C-alpha positions in Angstrom: 251.0 -43.0 184.6 248.3 -44.0 187.0 245.1 -45.5 185.6 241.8 -43.7 186.0 238.5 -45.4 186.9 236.6 -42.9 184.9 238.1 -44.1 181.6 235.4 -46.8 181.0 232.7 -44.3 181.7 234.1 -41.7 179.3 234.5 -44.4 176.5 231.0 -45.8 177.0 229.5 -42.4 176.7 231.6 -41.4 173.7 230.4 -44.5 171.8 226.7 -43.9 172.4 224.4 -41.8 170.3 224.0 -39.3 173.1 227.7 -38.9 173.6 228.6 -36.7 170.7 229.5 -33.8 173.1 231.3 -34.7 176.3 232.3 -32.0 178.8 235.1 -32.9 181.2 235.8 -30.4 183.9 237.7 -30.4 187.1 240.7 -28.7 188.8 243.7 -27.7 186.8 246.3 -30.6 186.5 243.9 -33.4 187.3 244.9 -35.1 184.1 242.0 -34.1 181.8 244.2 -33.4 178.7 246.4 -36.4 179.2 243.4 -38.7 179.5 241.5 -37.5 176.5 244.5 -37.4 174.2 245.1 -41.0 175.1 241.5 -42.1 174.6 240.8 -40.0 171.5 244.0 -39.9 169.4 241.9 -39.5 166.2 240.5 -36.2 167.4 242.2 -32.9 166.6 243.5 -31.3 169.8 242.9 -27.5 170.0 244.2 -25.5 173.0 242.5 -22.1 173.7 245.2 -20.9 176.0 246.9 -18.8 173.3 244.9 -15.6 173.0 245.9 -15.1 169.4 244.8 -18.5 168.2 241.7 -18.3 170.4 240.5 -15.3 168.4 241.2 -17.2 165.1 239.2 -20.2 166.2 236.3 -17.9 167.4 236.0 -16.3 163.9 235.4 -19.6 162.2 231.9 -20.3 161.1 230.0 -23.5 162.0 230.4 -24.7 158.5 234.2 -24.2 158.6 234.3 -26.1 162.0 232.4 -28.9 160.4 234.7 -29.2 157.4 238.0 -28.7 159.3 237.3 -30.1 162.7 234.5 -32.7 162.7 236.1 -34.4 165.7 238.0 -32.2 168.1 239.1 -31.7 171.7 238.7 -28.1 172.8 240.9 -27.5 175.8 240.3 -24.6 178.3 237.1 -23.8 176.3 235.8 -21.5 179.1 238.4 -18.9 177.8 236.3 -18.5 174.6 232.7 -19.2 175.6 231.4 -18.2 172.1 232.9 -21.4 170.8 230.3 -23.3 172.8 227.6 -21.7 170.6 229.6 -22.8 167.6 229.8 -26.4 168.8 226.0 -26.3 169.3 225.5 -25.1 165.8 227.8 -27.8 164.3 226.1 -30.5 166.5 222.7 -29.5 165.2 223.9 -29.5 161.5 225.5 -32.9 161.4 225.2 -36.2 163.3 228.8 -37.1 162.4 230.5 -34.5 164.5 231.9 -35.3 168.0 233.6 -32.9 170.5 235.3 -33.2 173.8 235.2 -29.9 175.8 237.7 -29.4 178.6 237.8 -26.7 181.2 239.0 -26.0 184.8 236.5 -23.4 185.7 233.2 -24.9 186.9 231.4 -21.6 186.9 232.3 -20.2 183.5 232.2 -23.5 181.7 229.2 -25.2 183.2 226.9 -22.2 183.2 227.5 -21.7 179.5 227.2 -25.4 178.8 223.9 -25.7 180.7 222.6 -22.6 178.9 223.7 -23.5 175.4 224.1 -27.3 175.3 221.2 -28.5 177.4 220.2 -31.9 176.2 223.2 -32.1 174.0 226.1 -32.6 176.3 227.3 -35.0 179.0 229.2 -33.5 181.9 231.9 -35.5 183.7 234.0 -34.2 186.5 237.6 -35.4 187.0 239.2 -35.1 190.5 242.7 -35.9 191.8 243.6 -39.6 192.1 241.7 -41.8 194.5 243.6 -44.3 196.7 242.8 -47.3 194.4 244.1 -45.2 191.4 247.3 -44.3 193.3 247.9 -48.0 193.7 248.2 -48.5 189.9 251.5 -48.2 188.0 250.3 -47.8 184.4 247.3 -47.3 182.2 247.0 -51.1 181.9 246.7 -51.8 185.6 243.2 -52.6 186.9 241.6 -50.0 189.2 239.9 -51.9 192.0 236.7 -50.8 193.7 237.5 -50.1 197.4 235.6 -51.8 200.1 233.7 -48.6 200.6 232.7 -48.4 196.9 231.6 -52.0 197.0 229.6 -51.3 200.2 227.5 -48.4 198.9 227.0 -50.2 195.5 225.3 -53.1 197.4 228.2 -55.5 197.0 229.8 -55.0 200.4 231.2 -57.7 202.8 228.9 -59.3 205.3 231.9 -59.5 207.6 235.2 -57.7 207.1 238.6 -59.2 207.8 239.3 -59.1 211.5 242.6 -57.2 211.0 244.2 -55.1 208.3 247.3 -57.3 208.8 245.4 -60.1 207.0 244.7 -58.0 203.9 246.9 -59.3 201.1 247.1 -55.7 199.7 247.9 -54.1 203.0 251.3 -52.7 202.1 250.2 -51.0 198.9 247.0 -49.6 200.5 248.9 -48.3 203.4 251.5 -46.7 201.1 248.8 -45.0 199.0 247.2 -43.4 202.1 250.6 -42.4 203.5 251.5 -40.8 200.1 248.2 -39.0 199.9 248.7 -37.6 203.4 252.2 -36.3 202.5 251.9 -35.1 198.9 248.2 -35.2 198.0 246.8 -37.0 194.9 247.4 -34.8 191.9 248.8 -37.0 189.1 251.9 -35.0 188.5 253.2 -35.5 192.0 252.6 -39.2 191.8 255.6 -39.5 189.4 258.0 -41.8 191.2 261.0 -40.3 189.4 260.4 -36.9 191.2 262.3 -36.2 194.4 260.4 -35.0 197.4 261.8 -31.5 196.9 260.5 -31.5 193.3 257.1 -32.6 194.4 256.8 -29.8 197.0 258.1 -27.3 194.3 255.3 -28.5 192.0 252.7 -28.0 194.7 254.0 -24.5 195.3 253.9 -23.7 191.6 250.4 -25.1 191.5 249.2 -22.6 194.1 250.7 -19.7 192.2 249.1 -20.8 188.9 245.8 -21.3 190.6 245.9 -17.7 192.0 247.2 -16.2 188.7 244.9 -18.0 186.3 241.9 -19.8 187.7 240.9 -17.1 190.2 241.6 -14.4 187.6 239.2 -16.2 185.4 236.5 -16.2 188.1 236.8 -12.6 189.3 238.5 -9.3 188.7 240.3 -8.5 191.9 242.0 -5.2 192.6 244.2 -7.1 194.9 244.6 -10.8 195.7 245.8 -10.4 199.3 242.3 -10.7 201.0 241.6 -13.9 198.9 245.1 -15.3 199.8 244.4 -14.6 203.5 241.2 -16.5 203.3 242.9 -19.3 201.4 245.4 -19.6 204.3 242.7 -19.4 206.9 240.7 -22.2 205.3 243.8 -24.4 205.0 244.6 -23.8 208.7 241.0 -24.6 209.6 240.1 -27.4 207.2 237.5 -29.8 208.6 235.9 -27.1 210.8 232.6 -25.2 210.7 232.3 -22.2 208.4 231.1 -19.1 210.3 231.2 -16.3 207.7 230.7 -13.6 210.3 233.5 -14.8 212.5 235.9 -15.3 209.5 235.0 -11.8 208.3 235.8 -10.3 211.7 239.1 -12.1 211.8 240.2 -11.1 208.3 238.6 -7.7 208.0 236.1 -8.8 205.3 232.4 -8.5 204.9 230.2 -11.5 205.3 229.2 -11.4 201.6 232.8 -11.2 200.6 233.7 -14.3 202.7 230.7 -16.2 201.3 231.7 -15.2 197.7 235.3 -16.2 198.2 234.4 -19.5 199.7 232.1 -20.2 196.8 235.2 -19.6 194.5 237.1 -22.3 196.3 234.1 -24.7 195.8 233.6 -24.0 192.1 237.3 -24.1 191.3 237.5 -27.6 192.8 239.8 -26.7 195.7 237.5 -27.3 198.6 234.3 -29.2 199.4 231.7 -27.2 201.3 229.9 -29.9 203.3 226.4 -28.8 204.2 224.8 -29.6 207.6 222.2 -32.3 207.6 218.8 -30.8 208.6 216.3 -33.4 207.6 214.6 -33.6 211.0 212.5 -30.5 211.9 212.0 -31.8 215.4 215.7 -31.7 216.3 217.7 -28.6 217.0 220.5 -29.0 214.4 223.4 -26.8 213.4 223.0 -25.3 210.0 226.6 -24.1 209.5 228.5 -26.0 206.8 232.0 -27.5 207.1 234.9 -26.8 204.7 237.2 -29.6 203.7 240.2 -29.0 201.4 240.1 -31.6 198.7 243.9 -32.3 198.6 246.3 -32.3 201.5 249.3 -31.6 199.2 247.7 -28.3 198.5 247.3 -27.6 202.2 251.0 -28.4 202.7 251.9 -25.9 199.9 249.6 -23.1 201.2 250.9 -23.4 204.8 254.5 -24.1 203.5 255.0 -27.1 205.8 256.0 -30.7 205.3 254.3 -33.4 207.4 252.9 -32.9 210.8 249.4 -34.0 210.0 246.6 -32.7 212.3 243.4 -34.5 213.2 241.3 -32.0 211.1 243.6 -32.6 208.1 243.2 -36.3 208.5 239.5 -35.9 208.6 239.5 -33.8 205.4 241.7 -36.4 203.7 239.2 -39.1 204.4 236.1 -37.0 203.6 237.7 -35.9 200.3 238.6 -39.5 199.5 235.1 -40.7 200.0 233.8 -37.7 198.0 236.2 -38.5 195.1 235.3 -42.2 195.1 231.6 -41.4 195.0 232.1 -39.0 192.1 234.5 -41.4 190.2 231.9 -44.2 190.3 229.1 -41.8 189.4 227.0 -42.8 192.4 223.8 -41.1 193.5 224.8 -39.9 197.0 224.6 -36.7 198.9 227.1 -35.8 201.7 226.5 -33.9 204.9 227.9 -33.5 208.4 225.6 -33.7 211.4 225.8 -31.5 214.5 223.2 -31.1 217.2 222.9 -28.2 219.6 223.6 -30.6 222.5 227.0 -31.4 221.2 226.5 -34.5 219.2 228.6 -34.6 216.0 229.0 -37.0 213.1 231.8 -36.2 210.6 230.0 -37.6 207.5 226.5 -38.6 206.6 226.1 -40.3 203.2 222.5 -40.2 201.9 221.5 -42.8 199.3 218.0 -42.9 197.9 216.9 -45.7 200.3 219.2 -45.3 203.4 222.1 -43.5 205.1 225.6 -44.4 206.0 227.5 -42.6 208.8 231.2 -42.1 209.1 233.2 -41.0 212.1 237.0 -40.3 211.6 239.7 -40.6 214.1 243.5 -40.3 213.5 244.2 -42.6 216.5 246.1 -45.9 216.2 243.8 -47.5 218.8 240.0 -47.0 218.9 237.7 -47.7 221.8 234.0 -47.7 222.4 233.8 -44.1 223.4 234.9 -43.1 219.9 231.6 -44.5 218.6 229.4 -42.6 221.1 227.9 -40.3 218.5 227.1 -43.1 216.1 224.7 -44.9 218.4 220.9 -44.3 218.1 221.3 -42.2 215.0 218.0 -43.7 213.9 216.3 -41.4 216.4 217.4 -38.4 214.3 217.6 -39.6 210.7 214.5 -39.8 208.5 215.6 -43.0 206.7 217.2 -46.2 207.9 220.9 -46.1 208.8 222.4 -49.1 207.1 225.8 -49.0 208.6 228.1 -46.7 210.5 231.9 -46.8 210.1 234.6 -45.6 212.4 237.7 -45.0 210.2 241.1 -44.7 211.9 244.7 -46.0 211.8 243.8 -48.9 214.1 244.6 -52.2 212.2 242.1 -54.2 214.1 238.5 -54.5 212.9 235.9 -54.1 215.7 232.2 -54.6 215.7 230.7 -52.3 218.4 227.1 -53.2 217.3 225.4 -54.9 214.4 225.7 -51.7 212.4 228.7 -49.9 213.9 232.1 -51.1 212.5 235.6 -49.8 213.2 238.0 -50.4 210.4 241.3 -49.1 209.2 240.9 -46.2 206.8 243.4 -47.5 204.3 241.8 -51.0 204.3 238.4 -49.6 203.7 239.2 -46.9 201.1 242.4 -48.2 199.5 
């Protein structure tokens, strides 16, 4: 098993007075059940997958829940939303009860939680493994903060190593990124005992399960083919601008249908919809969002290919990794891309309360000054100071193109 950074956060919250109800949500197979069973082995585990038992649990009164299950893990709780009201009633009746709610549908679960458990619950999202987590070999291994996580938490290096070749952990960091590019970062496929064929089979089965269960939970489709066509289109075009009108014309769908389907990918934790930064009213800026698949193994499965990474896929891998690391450390940051009407583009803008970071992503093994051209003079556009700008690539040499623009190997910075 790989260790998870989020464990300490879950334990701290569960031991506090305000942590009597914890909601852990995220994509299917990100390890929610495994994690909480390990952390809370004195809690009764209740799965709501079985429709027969689901109805039995739903008929129990709050008093019966209190006497039979004062501490419980409710898995796939979005399949029986009425139980959230029961949990609320039990919570209000006794200060001794504690519950962990698990679910893979952000829409069905979180809307009900926010409606019924406002002020009573703590929501934690679990994503596929980060690169530092992929480097671990057991629950006991320490999960390091990456250089990126250190940087945006105010503990970054004044000067980075001049070359990735001098990093004592180069081999394991590089292997983690290579693995993520090939198989993605779902915990199940990180099992070293699985063959490559078994890993690809798992990913194919994941896609089928996602379509048959998660999407069926979100919407009632007369047929899945239009949704599957959009799924393939987005996988082919990860890291690109989303133009709902153009997509609709290509796939024979209305704009509203395209927008609704893309929203499904977002709320089921399959894709990150990256909004365009628009904080400067004096600049003509693109308002179209970008779509990034959150796991390259899933892209491989949708497109039924093995290897052959494109530049856009590499960009999505890096953007998704930064997103996961921010979420894992529970950092207060907003992510955007930036595109001006005169052709200037920045792959990622990270907004913190007091400043911005900018990230440009290139798959090249050798960067040059022209690769940083869109990072210069960003202060003329942004409405807060730009602290640093990073050019992330596969170039092992660290280069300083200005006081604030640094080119560094992606695996060195994120691994």
